[in-house]
N, C-alpha and C positions, 0 to 999 in steps of 0.2 A: 274644567269639565270635559273637553275634546280628548285630553289625555287619558282619563278614565275609559272613555270609550274605546280609545286605540288598544289600551292595555287589556280590556275585557274583550275584544275582538282577537287579539293574539293571542289570549289565554283560550278561546274557543277553538281557535284554530290549532292551538297545540293539541288540545285534549282529542278533537275529531281525529289529527293526524295519529296520535299514539294508539287511540281504538282503533284505526284502520291497520296501522302494523300489528297489533295484537291480533287482530282476526285475520290477518295473512299467514302470522306464525301458526295460528289453530288450525287454519287451512292446509297449510304445509304438513304439518305433523296428522293429518287425516281426521281431525275431530270434528270439523264443519266445513260447508262448501260456503265462500264469501264471494269473490269476485274473479277469481282467476279461471275456476274451472266452471264450463257452461251449465245451463240448464239442464235438466232431467226432460227427456223426452216423455212425455206423460202417456202417450199412445202406446208406448212399448212397457208400460207397467201392467200388469196382470190384473184383473179385477179381483177383489175379494169376494167372499160369499155375500156380503151385506151390499155392495156395489151392483152385483148380479140379480140380487133380489128386488132390488129397487127397479133397476133397469127393466124388468120383465113384468110389465102390468097385468098380464094375463096371469100369474101365479098368484094363488091365495095361500093365505095360512091355516 
């Protein structure tokens, strides 16, 4: 019984490690942002038209 738990935990760790390495490889190729690159500075992102519409409460449609 305890050996099954150990094998299961080892399999889970191996899958998580493999998934992390896959995501790091995709990040290195520029396909996504995983954990090596920092977060986006959301204050530097320009507002879209829809964001500006909702932010301005005095504006009517």
